[in-house]
Backbone of each chain as ProteinMPNN parsed JSONL, in Angstrom:
{"seq_chain_A": "MLFFSYFKDLVGQEVTVELKNDLAIRGTLHSVDQYLNIKLENTRVVDQDKYPHMLSVRNCFIRGSVVRYVQLPPDGVDVDLLHDAARREARGG", "coords_chain_A": {"N_chain_A": [[2.178, 1.966, 49.174], [3.494, 2.77, 47.001], [3.713, 1.012, 44.797], [1.107, 0.828, 44.054], [0.57, 3.442, 43.124], [2.379, 3.388, 41.088], [1.42, 1.36, 39.37], [-0.949, 2.563, 38.702], [-0.108, 4.536, 37.01], [0.491, 3.013, 34.844], [-1.835, 2.356, 33.617], [-3.792, 1.581, 30.798], [-1.745, 0.603, 29.317], [-0.247, -2.224, 27.651], [0.017, -5.252, 29.304], [1.431, -8.291, 30.722], [0.103, -10.6, 32.862], [1.212, -12.834, 35.165], [0.021, -15.585, 36.879], [-0.153, -17.253, 40.115], [-0.93, -19.827, 39.629], [0.289, -20.44, 37.284], [-1.01, -19.603, 35.021], [-0.915, -17.335, 32.389], [-1.798, -14.131, 31.442], [-2.45, -11.824, 28.919], [-3.091, -8.428, 28.371], [-4.828, -5.225, 28.163], [-4.128, -2.929, 30.642], [-6.651, -2.001, 32.695], [-7.553, -1.068, 35.184], [-6.468, -0.627, 38.613], [-6.22, -1.406, 42.094], [-5.858, -0.665, 45.686], [-5.206, -3.142, 46.755], [-3.765, -4.206, 44.82], [-5.333, -5.63, 43.096], [-6.331, -6.365, 39.791], [-7.695, -5.165, 36.79], [-8.192, -6.293, 33.558], [-8.407, -5.612, 30.047], [-9.479, -6.688, 26.765], [-8.33, -9.283, 26.799], [-6.032, -12.01, 26.349], [-5.115, -15.381, 26.649], [-1.889, -16.596, 27.243], [-1.055, -19.254, 26.767], [-3.178, -20.551, 25.041], [-4.285, -23.054, 24.183], [-4.064, -24.713, 26.342], [-5.827, -23.736, 28.134], [-8.775, -23.815, 27.444], [-11.21, -22.891, 28.387], [-10.935, -20.214, 28.749], [-11.335, -18.915, 26.45], [-13.547, -17.276, 25.662], [-13.359, -15.141, 27.314], [-13.101, -11.764, 27.601], [-12.737, -9.494, 29.15], [-11.358, -9.13, 32.365], [-11.191, -9.59, 35.939], [-8.624, -9.72, 38.222], [-7.583, -11.198, 41.176], [-5.54, -9.566, 43.491], [-3.978, -11.087, 45.259], [-3.288, -13.443, 43.985], [-1.454, -12.982, 42.083], [1.651, -13.49, 40.503], [3.746, -12.42, 38.852], [3.974, -9.262, 37.105], [4.385, -8.531, 33.861], [5.898, -5.936, 32.186], [5.605, -3.362, 29.646], [8.617, -2.682, 27.827], [9.363, 0.014, 27.784], [7.936, 0.963, 29.807], [8.904, 1.463, 32.284], [10.252, 3.854, 34.287], [13.155, 3.961, 35.542], [14.765, 5.649, 37.113], [12.914, 7.416, 38.205], [11.454, 5.631, 39.731], [13.383, 4.752, 41.536], [13.885, 7.163, 42.938], [11.361, 7.566, 44.04], [11.14, 5.343, 45.691], [13.128, 5.868, 47.591], [12.215, 8.241, 48.68], [9.858, 7.324, 49.826], [10.913, 5.544, 51.703], [12.108, 7.262, 53.443], [9.97, 8.27, 54.608], [8.639, 10.306, 53.479]], "CA_chain_A": [[1.38, 2.734, 48.207], [4.326, 3.104, 45.843], [3.404, 0.211, 43.621], [-0.244, 1.207, 43.637], [0.709, 4.636, 42.271], [3.132, 2.993, 39.911], [0.527, 0.649, 38.45], [-1.955, 3.505, 38.199], [0.497, 5.218, 35.867], [0.587, 2.091, 33.705], [-3.169, 2.107, 33.061], [-3.863, 1.802, 29.356], [-0.653, -0.091, 28.632], [-0.374, -3.668, 27.472], [0.85, -5.978, 30.264], [1.157, -9.71, 30.883], [0.021, -10.928, 34.275], [1.394, -14.268, 35.398], [-0.603, -15.938, 38.152], [0.519, -18.303, 40.874], [-1.252, -21.135, 39.045], [1.025, -20.479, 36.01], [-1.783, -19.008, 33.932], [-0.409, -16.009, 32.023], [-2.818, -13.422, 30.668], [-1.989, -10.557, 28.352], [-4.217, -7.544, 28.111], [-4.628, -3.811, 28.451], [-4.408, -2.626, 32.044], [-7.817, -1.125, 32.766], [-7.509, -0.385, 36.475], [-5.79, -1.317, 39.69], [-6.608, -0.79, 43.364], [-4.831, -0.709, 46.738], [-4.783, -4.529, 46.986], [-3.177, -4.592, 43.53], [-6.272, -6.297, 42.199], [-6.105, -5.817, 38.463], [-8.68, -5.445, 35.744], [-7.604, -6.27, 32.212], [-9.336, -5.604, 28.913], [-8.977, -7.338, 25.54], [-7.378, -10.266, 27.296], [-5.848, -13.308, 25.719], [-4.274, -16.226, 27.469], [-0.66, -16.853, 26.49], [-1.114, -20.64, 26.303], [-4.625, -20.719, 24.827], [-4.688, -24.449, 24.023], [-4.1, -25.363, 27.648], [-6.922, -23.163, 28.922], [-9.849, -23.551, 26.475], [-12.343, -22.197, 29.017], [-10.671, -18.771, 28.783], [-11.486, -18.437, 25.07], [-14.538, -16.222, 25.473], [-13.187, -14.08, 28.317], [-12.486, -10.57, 27.0], [-12.364, -8.594, 30.235], [-11.361, -9.894, 33.604], [-10.744, -9.062, 37.219], [-7.682, -10.671, 38.815], [-7.392, -10.868, 42.584], [-4.135, -9.232, 43.696], [-3.27, -12.092, 46.047], [-2.883, -14.605, 43.185], [-0.519, -12.543, 41.033], [3.075, -13.754, 40.752], [4.495, -11.355, 38.166], [3.37, -8.455, 36.048], [5.408, -8.196, 32.866], [5.565, -4.6, 31.722], [6.238, -2.981, 28.382], [10.008, -2.31, 28.107], [9.505, 1.446, 28.038], [6.959, 1.33, 30.849], [9.559, 1.67, 33.565], [11.231, 4.935, 34.437], [13.889, 3.434, 36.688], [15.202, 6.753, 37.975], [11.736, 7.905, 38.924], [11.098, 4.601, 40.706], [14.422, 4.843, 42.567], [13.616, 8.355, 43.738], [10.116, 7.359, 44.782], [11.41, 4.353, 46.738], [13.895, 6.529, 48.637], [11.299, 9.19, 49.332], [8.936, 6.518, 50.641], [11.682, 4.963, 52.808], [12.346, 8.338, 54.413], [8.679, 8.614, 55.178], [8.119, 11.522, 52.857]], "C_chain_A": [[2.159, 2.991, 46.927], [3.898, 2.316, 44.601], [1.983, 0.438, 43.124], [-0.166, 2.412, 42.695], [1.388, 4.273, 40.96], [2.233, 2.31, 38.881], [-0.538, 1.578, 37.889], [-1.418, 4.245, 36.974], [0.553, 4.335, 34.625], [-0.761, 1.812, 33.053], [-3.199, 2.466, 31.572], [-2.767, 1.096, 28.586], [-0.917, -1.594, 28.565], [0.569, -4.382, 28.45], [0.505, -7.474, 30.215], [1.181, -10.019, 32.371], [0.176, -12.439, 34.419], [0.889, -14.589, 36.8], [0.147, -17.072, 38.824], [0.167, -19.694, 40.377], [-0.67, -21.284, 37.639], [0.239, -19.966, 34.798], [-1.22, -17.614, 33.648], [-1.397, -15.339, 31.082], [-2.26, -12.094, 30.198], [-3.201, -9.691, 28.082], [-3.872, -6.107, 28.436], [-5.024, -3.551, 29.901], [-5.539, -1.594, 32.12], [-7.827, -0.351, 34.08], [-6.827, -1.258, 37.508], [-6.241, -0.663, 40.986], [-5.556, -1.04, 44.436], [-4.39, -2.123, 47.085], [-3.963, -5.055, 45.806], [-4.026, -5.627, 42.807], [-6.144, -5.604, 40.85], [-7.294, -6.132, 37.574], [-7.997, -5.299, 34.395], [-8.715, -6.235, 31.168], [-8.653, -6.213, 27.699], [-7.945, -8.408, 25.89], [-7.228, -11.43, 26.327], [-4.855, -14.081, 26.563], [-3.065, -16.629, 26.643], [-0.657, -18.28, 25.94], [-2.581, -21.054, 26.136], [-5.077, -22.183, 24.804], [-4.857, -25.152, 25.367], [-5.293, -24.889, 28.483], [-8.108, -22.81, 28.023], [-11.026, -22.763, 27.064], [-12.166, -20.685, 29.022], [-10.935, -18.104, 27.429], [-12.429, -17.241, 24.957], [-14.439, -15.124, 26.534], [-12.438, -12.911, 27.672], [-11.976, -9.594, 28.054], [-12.313, -9.414, 31.507], [-10.805, -9.106, 34.776], [-9.82, -10.114, 37.816], [-7.435, -10.256, 40.248], [-5.895, -10.665, 42.834], [-3.338, -10.337, 44.356], [-2.79, -13.286, 45.215], [-1.875, -14.24, 42.096], [0.907, -12.899, 41.428], [3.924, -12.652, 40.131], [3.565, -10.494, 37.323], [4.499, -8.083, 35.1], [4.992, -6.897, 32.186], [6.149, -4.352, 30.348], [7.63, -2.425, 28.697], [10.172, -0.826, 28.427], [8.544, 1.921, 29.129], [7.589, 1.663, 32.184], [10.528, 2.832, 33.488], [12.013, 4.616, 35.71], [14.303, 4.539, 37.657], [14.058, 7.262, 38.847], [11.37, 6.934, 40.042], [12.099, 4.594, 41.867], [14.138, 5.997, 43.518], [12.412, 8.139, 44.631], [10.343, 6.395, 45.942], [12.15, 5.006, 47.896], [13.043, 7.526, 49.414], [10.389, 8.45, 50.298], [9.653, 5.977, 51.881], [11.955, 6.015, 53.889], [11.051, 8.78, 55.085], [8.12, 9.903, 54.62], [7.216, 11.132, 51.741]], "O_chain_A": [[1.592, 3.374, 45.904], [3.744, 2.87, 43.513], [1.686, 0.266, 41.942], [-0.755, 2.407, 41.614], [1.036, 4.765, 39.888], [2.272, 2.626, 37.691], [-0.983, 1.414, 36.753], [-2.154, 4.541, 36.033], [0.649, 4.829, 33.501], [-0.827, 1.107, 32.045], [-2.7, 3.51, 31.154], [-2.827, 0.991, 27.361], [-1.71, -2.141, 29.331], [1.778, -4.148, 28.429], [-0.559, -7.868, 29.736], [2.162, -9.734, 33.057], [-0.609, -13.217, 33.877], [1.277, -13.95, 37.777], [0.964, -17.758, 38.209], [0.886, -20.65, 40.668], [-1.092, -22.162, 36.886], [0.767, -19.905, 33.688], [-1.067, -16.806, 34.565], [-1.784, -15.904, 30.059], [-1.674, -11.338, 30.973], [-4.228, -10.181, 27.612], [-2.78, -5.802, 28.916], [-6.12, -3.911, 30.33], [-5.393, -0.46, 31.662], [-8.075, 0.855, 34.102], [-6.634, -2.457, 37.311], [-6.608, 0.512, 40.986], [-4.483, -1.566, 44.141], [-3.312, -2.304, 47.651], [-3.525, -6.206, 45.804], [-3.516, -6.408, 42.004], [-5.88, -4.404, 40.779], [-7.832, -7.239, 37.608], [-7.315, -4.31, 34.129], [-9.809, -6.758, 31.379], [-7.426, -6.254, 27.607], [-6.84, -8.43, 25.349], [-8.152, -11.787, 25.596], [-3.9, -13.53, 27.111], [-3.202, -16.968, 25.468], [-0.3, -18.498, 24.782], [-3.142, -21.788, 26.95], [-6.133, -22.515, 25.343], [-5.677, -26.058, 25.515], [-5.711, -25.565, 29.423], [-8.419, -21.631, 27.853], [-11.743, -22.065, 26.347], [-13.121, -19.948, 29.267], [-10.779, -16.892, 27.28], [-12.136, -16.292, 24.229], [-15.327, -14.279, 26.643], [-11.289, -13.052, 27.253], [-10.937, -8.955, 27.886], [-13.142, -10.302, 31.706], [-10.075, -8.126, 34.631], [-10.196, -11.283, 37.907], [-7.115, -9.098, 40.516], [-5.079, -11.496, 42.434], [-2.157, -10.517, 44.058], [-1.967, -14.068, 45.691], [-1.489, -15.085, 41.288], [1.326, -12.641, 42.556], [4.73, -12.024, 40.817], [2.505, -10.943, 36.886], [5.451, -7.405, 35.486], [3.877, -6.775, 31.678], [7.076, -5.043, 29.926], [7.81, -1.766, 29.721], [11.016, -0.45, 29.241], [8.366, 3.121, 29.342], [6.904, 2.095, 33.111], [11.497, 2.805, 32.729], [11.587, 4.955, 36.814], [14.202, 4.38, 38.874], [14.212, 7.501, 40.045], [11.024, 7.344, 41.15], [11.717, 4.448, 43.028], [14.149, 5.834, 44.738], [12.425, 8.475, 45.815], [9.815, 6.591, 47.036], [11.843, 4.737, 49.057], [13.14, 7.636, 50.636], [10.175, 8.881, 51.431], [9.084, 5.95, 52.972], [12.023, 5.704, 55.078], [11.065, 9.577, 56.022], [7.235, 10.519, 55.214], [6.658, 11.998, 51.067]]}, "seq_chain_B": "MSWAGPEDIYLSTSLASYLDRKLLVLLRDGRKLMGTLRSFDQFANAVLEGACERVIVGEQYCDIPLGLYVIRGENVVLIGELDTEREELPPNMIRVSEAEIKRAQKVEREASELRGTMRKRMEFLDFD", "coords_chain_B": {"N_chain_B": [[-10.73, -2.141, 44.546], [-12.902, -0.368, 45.35], [-15.713, 1.27, 46.945], [-17.088, 2.577, 44.635], [-18.623, 5.413, 43.107], [-21.604, 5.571, 41.011], [-20.877, 6.698, 38.582], [-18.192, 6.172, 38.102], [-17.72, 3.44, 38.192], [-17.006, 1.999, 36.033], [-14.464, 2.675, 35.591], [-12.954, 1.874, 37.721], [-11.522, -0.808, 39.736], [-13.685, -2.028, 40.764], [-16.13, -4.591, 41.137], [-18.59, -3.954, 40.375], [-19.28, -3.322, 37.779], [-19.61, -5.757, 36.689], [-21.911, -6.793, 37.677], [-24.915, -8.682, 37.457], [-24.093, -9.826, 35.136], [-23.07, -12.575, 33.039], [-20.627, -14.658, 34.235], [-17.294, -16.062, 34.417], [-15.727, -17.774, 36.922], [-12.629, -18.405, 38.173], [-11.233, -20.657, 40.454], [-8.993, -21.159, 43.267], [-8.416, -23.875, 43.523], [-8.503, -24.73, 40.974], [-10.954, -25.131, 39.908], [-13.724, -24.239, 37.776], [-16.218, -21.98, 37.811], [-19.413, -20.988, 36.613], [-21.763, -18.375, 36.246], [-24.292, -15.94, 37.208], [-23.394, -12.808, 38.4], [-24.48, -11.599, 41.425], [-23.938, -10.292, 43.802], [-21.251, -8.772, 45.689], [-18.207, -8.081, 47.549], [-15.542, -6.089, 49.123], [-13.564, -8.012, 49.432], [-13.696, -9.644, 47.334], [-15.472, -11.654, 47.826], [-18.27, -13.367, 46.581], [-21.537, -13.602, 45.162], [-23.054, -15.958, 43.228], [-25.596, -16.495, 40.964], [-27.551, -19.15, 39.672], [-25.423, -20.881, 39.346], [-22.936, -22.983, 37.827], [-20.651, -25.706, 37.567], [-17.978, -25.959, 35.387], [-16.613, -28.682, 34.013], [-13.705, -29.799, 32.541], [-12.214, -32.24, 30.629], [-9.66, -33.217, 28.765], [-10.88, -33.221, 25.561], [-13.451, -33.253, 26.249], [-16.339, -31.927, 27.87], [-18.437, -30.764, 30.6], [-21.235, -29.168, 32.072], [-22.008, -28.828, 35.314], [-24.839, -28.355, 37.147], [-25.249, -26.18, 39.95], [-26.626, -24.285, 41.471], [-27.457, -21.606, 43.718], [-24.628, -19.888, 44.681], [-22.331, -18.895, 47.2], [-19.256, -17.507, 47.147], [-16.243, -17.652, 48.847], [-14.005, -14.975, 49.089], [-11.176, -15.357, 49.239], [-10.645, -17.633, 47.776], [-10.873, -16.983, 45.182], [-9.45, -16.657, 42.005], [-9.64, -15.45, 39.507], [-11.977, -13.397, 37.833], [-13.903, -13.498, 35.119], [-15.465, -11.811, 32.42], [-17.929, -13.185, 30.429], [-17.987, -13.257, 27.01], [-20.75, -12.995, 25.2], [-21.064, -13.035, 22.504], [-19.096, -14.555, 21.432], [-17.89, -17.881, 20.727], [-18.074, -20.172, 23.362], [-16.327, -22.234, 23.856], [-13.623, -24.024, 22.217], [-14.414, -25.32, 18.925], [-13.949, -28.055, 18.655], [-14.589, -29.301, 20.973], [-16.454, -31.55, 23.003], [-19.654, -31.973, 24.365], [-20.508, -33.825, 27.189], [-22.189, -36.273, 29.302], [-22.861, -35.88, 32.865], [-22.133, -38.137, 34.352], [-20.35, -39.329, 32.633], [-18.285, -37.43, 32.425], [-17.365, -37.404, 35.004], [-16.309, -39.916, 35.176], [-14.252, -39.754, 33.285], [-12.719, -37.822, 34.532], [-11.868, -39.185, 36.775], [-10.284, -41.18, 35.655], [-8.272, -39.579, 34.562], [-7.211, -38.45, 36.878], [-6.226, -40.696, 38.188], [-4.281, -41.483, 36.363], [-2.493, -39.346, 36.564], [-1.701, -39.619, 39.181], [-0.387, -42.023, 39.02], [1.741, -41.329, 37.34], [3.029, -39.684, 39.139], [3.871, -41.509, 41.181], [5.528, -43.164, 39.702], [7.524, -41.375, 38.966], [8.587, -40.843, 41.467], [9.657, -43.317, 42.148], [11.659, -43.487, 40.282], [13.373, -41.573, 40.979], [15.923, -41.903, 42.052], [17.526, -42.272, 39.897], [18.11, -39.814, 39.047], [17.172, -38.191, 36.919], [16.7, -35.408, 34.661]], "CA_chain_B": [[-12.153, -2.494, 44.518], [-13.526, 0.528, 46.313], [-17.152, 1.502, 46.729], [-17.085, 3.717, 43.733], [-19.915, 5.948, 42.716], [-22.11, 4.963, 39.779], [-20.295, 7.239, 37.351], [-16.839, 5.709, 37.812], [-17.53, 2.004, 38.389], [-16.392, 1.418, 34.839], [-13.057, 3.059, 35.573], [-12.266, 1.306, 38.873], [-11.477, -2.268, 39.757], [-14.926, -2.518, 41.361], [-16.832, -5.624, 40.386], [-19.948, -3.474, 40.111], [-19.564, -3.337, 36.34], [-19.906, -7.139, 36.301], [-23.182, -7.216, 38.276], [-25.959, -9.181, 36.55], [-23.502, -10.386, 33.912], [-22.654, -13.967, 33.111], [-19.192, -14.636, 34.501], [-16.532, -17.272, 34.686], [-14.896, -17.553, 38.104], [-11.611, -19.43, 38.396], [-10.914, -20.787, 41.868], [-7.604, -21.556, 43.543], [-8.227, -25.31, 43.335], [-8.558, -25.026, 39.554], [-12.333, -25.27, 39.443], [-14.26, -23.143, 36.979], [-17.648, -21.809, 38.039], [-20.054, -20.002, 35.767], [-23.033, -17.946, 36.806], [-24.574, -14.515, 37.129], [-22.957, -12.129, 39.624], [-25.568, -10.84, 42.067], [-23.419, -9.447, 44.863], [-19.812, -8.925, 45.939], [-17.679, -7.075, 48.472], [-14.16, -5.672, 48.861], [-12.647, -9.155, 49.457], [-14.081, -10.464, 46.183], [-16.555, -12.595, 48.116], [-19.206, -13.141, 45.487], [-22.738, -14.434, 45.067], [-23.36, -16.343, 41.849], [-26.9, -17.127, 40.8], [-27.579, -20.106, 38.57], [-24.038, -21.307, 39.149], [-22.637, -24.351, 37.436], [-19.222, -25.956, 37.445], [-17.595, -26.491, 34.077], [-15.53, -29.65, 34.134], [-13.11, -30.079, 31.233], [-11.198, -33.294, 30.609], [-9.264, -33.373, 27.365], [-11.779, -32.499, 24.662], [-14.818, -33.405, 26.738], [-16.699, -31.013, 28.958], [-19.791, -30.884, 31.125], [-21.612, -28.142, 33.043], [-22.779, -29.446, 36.384], [-25.583, -27.289, 37.824], [-25.008, -26.113, 41.399], [-27.618, -23.424, 42.132], [-26.966, -20.317, 44.225], [-23.359, -20.113, 45.372], [-21.574, -17.788, 47.786], [-17.842, -17.89, 47.056], [-15.378, -16.866, 49.722], [-13.091, -14.242, 48.227], [-9.787, -15.835, 49.205], [-10.523, -18.721, 46.805], [-11.032, -16.466, 43.816], [-8.245, -16.337, 41.248], [-9.948, -14.551, 38.399], [-13.382, -13.307, 37.444], [-13.888, -13.069, 33.724], [-16.754, -11.555, 31.806], [-18.078, -14.054, 29.266], [-18.441, -12.562, 25.823], [-21.832, -13.844, 24.666], [-20.946, -13.065, 21.045], [-18.089, -15.528, 21.011], [-18.023, -19.277, 21.115], [-17.53, -20.332, 24.702], [-15.242, -23.216, 23.858], [-13.217, -24.381, 20.858], [-15.441, -26.147, 18.287], [-13.67, -29.488, 18.715], [-14.918, -29.854, 22.282], [-17.707, -32.308, 22.981], [-20.391, -31.987, 25.63], [-20.868, -35.19, 27.603], [-23.032, -36.298, 30.504], [-22.162, -35.702, 34.136], [-21.542, -39.432, 34.718], [-19.218, -39.573, 31.736], [-17.171, -36.523, 32.742], [-16.839, -37.843, 36.301], [-15.495, -41.101, 34.883], [-13.043, -39.265, 32.608], [-11.949, -37.103, 35.554], [-11.271, -40.193, 37.651], [-9.207, -41.787, 34.868], [-7.182, -38.602, 34.472], [-6.615, -38.31, 38.211], [-5.438, -41.905, 38.456], [-3.108, -41.445, 35.487], [-1.507, -38.391, 37.074], [-1.154, -40.207, 40.407], [0.556, -43.048, 38.586], [2.937, -40.609, 36.896], [3.691, -39.221, 40.359], [4.559, -42.595, 41.87], [6.617, -43.603, 38.811], [8.593, -40.39, 39.09], [9.19, -41.025, 42.776], [10.472, -44.535, 42.127], [12.793, -43.303, 39.368], [14.125, -40.402, 41.415], [17.326, -42.236, 42.325], [18.274, -42.211, 38.644], [18.515, -38.426, 38.914], [16.806, -37.615, 35.613], [16.179, -34.039, 34.663]], "C_chain_B": [[-12.915, -1.654, 45.537], [-15.02, 0.629, 46.028], [-17.307, 2.749, 45.882], [-18.51, 4.16, 43.424], [-20.339, 5.401, 41.367], [-21.396, 5.455, 38.527], [-18.909, 6.675, 37.057], [-16.632, 4.215, 38.07], [-16.844, 1.381, 37.182], [-14.911, 1.773, 34.731], [-12.27, 2.374, 36.694], [-12.215, -0.216, 38.762], [-12.734, -2.869, 40.386], [-15.572, -3.582, 40.479], [-18.238, -5.172, 39.994], [-20.293, -3.528, 38.624], [-19.874, -4.749, 35.843], [-21.237, -7.632, 36.865], [-24.179, -7.605, 37.194], [-25.405, -9.671, 35.209], [-23.164, -11.857, 34.149], [-21.127, -14.013, 33.203], [-18.6, -16.029, 34.6], [-15.633, -16.964, 35.873], [-13.912, -18.712, 38.224], [-11.282, -19.453, 39.879], [-9.494, -21.311, 42.044], [-7.367, -23.042, 43.345], [-8.378, -25.711, 41.874], [-9.969, -25.188, 39.019], [-12.782, -24.03, 38.688], [-15.762, -23.059, 37.214], [-18.18, -20.757, 37.082], [-21.379, -19.617, 36.397], [-23.183, -16.446, 36.689], [-24.211, -13.855, 38.448], [-24.104, -11.302, 40.187], [-25.075, -9.946, 43.186], [-21.931, -9.711, 45.059], [-19.416, -7.959, 47.046], [-16.198, -6.831, 48.197], [-13.157, -6.821, 48.9], [-12.812, -10.039, 48.222], [-14.899, -11.675, 46.605], [-17.618, -12.322, 47.06], [-20.396, -14.077, 45.592], [-23.014, -14.69, 43.59], [-24.728, -17.007, 41.812], [-26.85, -18.05, 39.587], [-26.201, -20.643, 38.272], [-23.966, -22.734, 38.617], [-21.116, -24.497, 37.352], [-18.948, -26.522, 36.071], [-16.388, -27.399, 34.267], [-15.014, -29.947, 32.731], [-12.061, -31.158, 31.396], [-10.862, -33.549, 29.148], [-10.176, -32.553, 26.469], [-13.235, -32.656, 25.082], [-15.091, -32.361, 27.814], [-18.127, -31.256, 29.405], [-20.029, -29.727, 32.096], [-22.495, -28.785, 34.092], [-23.509, -28.355, 37.161], [-25.409, -27.34, 39.338], [-26.063, -25.289, 42.138], [-27.013, -22.11, 42.573], [-25.716, -20.55, 45.052], [-22.828, -18.813, 45.96], [-20.121, -18.245, 47.81], [-17.039, -17.01, 48.001], [-14.231, -16.278, 48.898], [-11.694, -14.814, 48.117], [-9.573, -16.959, 48.19], [-10.579, -18.261, 45.356], [-9.666, -16.175, 43.196], [-8.572, -15.239, 40.245], [-11.447, -14.554, 38.16], [-13.414, -12.737, 36.042], [-15.295, -12.868, 33.202], [-16.852, -12.407, 30.551], [-18.673, -13.251, 28.115], [-19.487, -13.431, 25.142], [-21.784, -13.951, 23.143], [-20.046, -14.212, 20.579], [-18.455, -16.932, 21.43], [-17.4, -19.441, 22.489], [-16.307, -21.24, 24.723], [-14.831, -23.493, 22.42], [-14.197, -25.39, 20.246], [-15.203, -27.658, 18.388], [-14.087, -30.114, 20.046], [-16.33, -30.439, 22.288], [-18.346, -32.267, 24.359], [-20.785, -33.424, 25.954], [-21.693, -35.118, 28.892], [-22.176, -36.168, 31.755], [-21.444, -36.996, 34.533], [-20.263, -39.668, 33.919], [-18.015, -38.699, 32.103], [-16.535, -36.928, 34.071], [-15.899, -39.033, 36.098], [-14.161, -40.662, 34.262], [-12.112, -38.568, 33.602], [-11.187, -38.081, 36.441], [-10.081, -40.848, 36.938], [-8.001, -40.863, 34.816], [-6.433, -38.471, 35.799], [-5.71, -39.502, 38.522], [-4.162, -41.93, 37.62], [-2.051, -40.507, 36.052], [-0.906, -38.888, 38.385], [-0.088, -41.245, 40.064], [1.867, -42.417, 38.131], [3.747, -40.153, 38.102], [4.482, -40.322, 41.03], [5.724, -43.122, 41.03], [7.826, -42.683, 38.978], [9.35, -40.603, 40.397], [10.133, -42.233, 42.777], [11.739, -44.338, 41.297], [13.745, -42.214, 39.871], [15.621, -40.68, 41.609], [18.18, -42.188, 41.066], [18.72, -40.781, 38.322], [18.32, -37.878, 37.504], [16.565, -36.135, 35.759], [15.88, -33.567, 33.271]], "O_chain_B": [[-13.502, -2.189, 46.478], [-15.515, 0.142, 45.012], [-17.619, 3.831, 46.38], [-19.458, 3.376, 43.478], [-19.521, 4.826, 40.648], [-21.311, 4.736, 37.531], [-18.475, 6.686, 35.905], [-15.491, 3.762, 38.159], [-16.178, 0.352, 37.301], [-14.195, 1.239, 33.883], [-11.043, 2.3, 36.624], [-12.772, -0.82, 37.846], [-12.835, -4.088, 40.523], [-15.562, -3.49, 39.252], [-18.983, -5.918, 39.358], [-21.445, -3.751, 38.251], [-20.342, -4.927, 34.719], [-21.655, -8.754, 36.576], [-24.28, -6.951, 36.156], [-26.161, -9.901, 34.265], [-22.999, -12.311, 35.281], [-20.429, -13.468, 32.348], [-19.293, -17.02, 34.829], [-14.863, -16.004, 35.84], [-14.318, -19.866, 38.361], [-11.076, -18.407, 40.494], [-8.88, -21.83, 41.113], [-6.247, -23.449, 43.034], [-8.382, -26.9, 41.558], [-10.164, -25.361, 37.816], [-12.293, -22.925, 38.923], [-16.498, -23.976, 36.85], [-17.508, -19.772, 36.776], [-22.042, -20.45, 37.015], [-22.318, -15.761, 36.142], [-24.668, -14.291, 39.505], [-24.635, -10.417, 39.516], [-25.715, -8.943, 43.499], [-21.416, -10.748, 44.642], [-20.213, -7.106, 47.438], [-15.656, -7.289, 47.191], [-12.02, -6.654, 48.459], [-12.141, -11.062, 48.09], [-15.02, -12.631, 45.838], [-17.842, -11.171, 46.687], [-20.27, -15.21, 46.057], [-23.186, -13.756, 42.806], [-24.984, -17.965, 42.542], [-26.181, -17.754, 38.597], [-25.834, -20.842, 37.114], [-24.816, -23.573, 38.915], [-20.398, -23.53, 37.099], [-19.614, -27.462, 35.637], [-15.3, -26.953, 34.629], [-15.785, -30.303, 31.841], [-11.132, -31.022, 32.193], [-11.695, -34.044, 28.389], [-10.242, -31.33, 26.597], [-14.144, -32.245, 24.361], [-14.198, -31.966, 28.564], [-18.924, -31.869, 28.694], [-19.133, -29.351, 32.851], [-23.601, -29.235, 33.793], [-22.862, -27.509, 37.777], [-25.421, -28.417, 39.935], [-26.36, -25.563, 43.301], [-26.153, -21.556, 41.888], [-25.735, -21.32, 46.013], [-22.866, -17.765, 45.316], [-19.797, -19.259, 48.428], [-17.138, -15.784, 47.965], [-13.577, -16.975, 48.122], [-11.082, -14.775, 47.05], [-8.439, -17.212, 47.784], [-10.362, -19.041, 44.429], [-8.828, -15.515, 43.811], [-7.87, -14.232, 40.151], [-12.103, -15.59, 38.272], [-12.99, -11.604, 35.818], [-16.201, -13.647, 33.497], [-15.964, -12.364, 29.699], [-19.736, -12.644, 28.248], [-19.163, -14.475, 24.575], [-22.39, -14.849, 22.56], [-20.215, -14.758, 19.488], [-19.229, -17.142, 22.364], [-16.322, -18.91, 22.754], [-15.377, -21.039, 25.505], [-15.601, -23.229, 21.497], [-14.751, -26.223, 20.963], [-16.133, -28.448, 18.229], [-13.955, -31.324, 20.228], [-17.255, -29.907, 21.675], [-17.691, -32.492, 25.377], [-21.321, -34.142, 25.111], [-21.867, -34.052, 29.484], [-20.955, -36.321, 31.721], [-20.301, -36.967, 34.989], [-19.25, -40.132, 34.441], [-16.874, -39.162, 32.096], [-15.323, -36.812, 34.248], [-14.855, -39.148, 36.741], [-13.092, -41.13, 34.655], [-10.891, -38.7, 33.53], [-10.035, -37.851, 36.809], [-9.019, -41.046, 37.528], [-6.862, -41.292, 34.999], [-5.205, -38.393, 35.839], [-4.602, -39.354, 39.038], [-3.103, -42.339, 38.094], [-0.86, -40.818, 36.029], [0.259, -38.616, 38.677], [0.954, -41.339, 40.712], [2.953, -42.885, 38.474], [4.976, -40.219, 38.104], [5.633, -40.114, 41.413], [6.772, -43.482, 41.566], [8.966, -43.127, 39.111], [10.58, -40.553, 40.438], [11.236, -42.187, 43.321], [12.77, -44.949, 41.577], [14.789, -41.963, 39.269], [16.466, -39.818, 41.367], [19.403, -42.078, 41.142], [19.572, -40.555, 37.462], [19.188, -37.192, 36.964], [16.26, -35.652, 36.849], [15.433, -32.436, 33.085]]}, "name": "protein", "num_of_chains": 2, "seq": "MLFFSYFKDLVGQEVTVELKNDLAIRGTLHSVDQYLNIKLENTRVVDQDKYPHMLSVRNCFIRGSVVRYVQLPPDGVDVDLLHDAARREARGGMSWAGPEDIYLSTSLASYLDRKLLVLLRDGRKLMGTLRSFDQFANAVLEGACERVIVGEQYCDIPLGLYVIRGENVVLIGELDTEREELPPNMIRVSEAEIKRAQKVEREASELRGTMRKRMEFLDFD"}
């Protein structure tokens, strides 16, 4: 549940989601759920020329199971907070 | 993708906000389906009405009509809402017939297979 809560805190921020098929999409994080499915708004594909069919997609739903990476804004990570949360979770608290 | 109430479907990852909209569904095998979302569940299983497959080869494309499709969720990569205001494809792309796109697809497939076998034969040279 840690990463679910973590991503919930990132809602509204600009992220880049890289998929297992190498498609990378940048957009504003709209919402996330327990499967880490992601909804993005104002999306644009990083390599637009290679994926012309994505041109008119503004909002999208990405299935959590196909995500490889989520690139976050540099100031989007409070490392100390994440460390603490991970330890709390590991202790079962 | 929870069963959210009507007031917060626009805030959750629920696909409910995409119901009755024209969507683009990317599948794991690289196929692109377009159609109107009529139903879905928590696995992203989806029912598309008036579905068609958009085949793109180079600058040519074709929409092949399929009818009513039920997509098993595990094959879904992405579901995108199509902005009807915007051009669907870059202006340089040309619509061709189904026969023509199938032919172009076959040529492309054979070319990539050839590249594969060439690479295999050259492997001993240890290029990188």
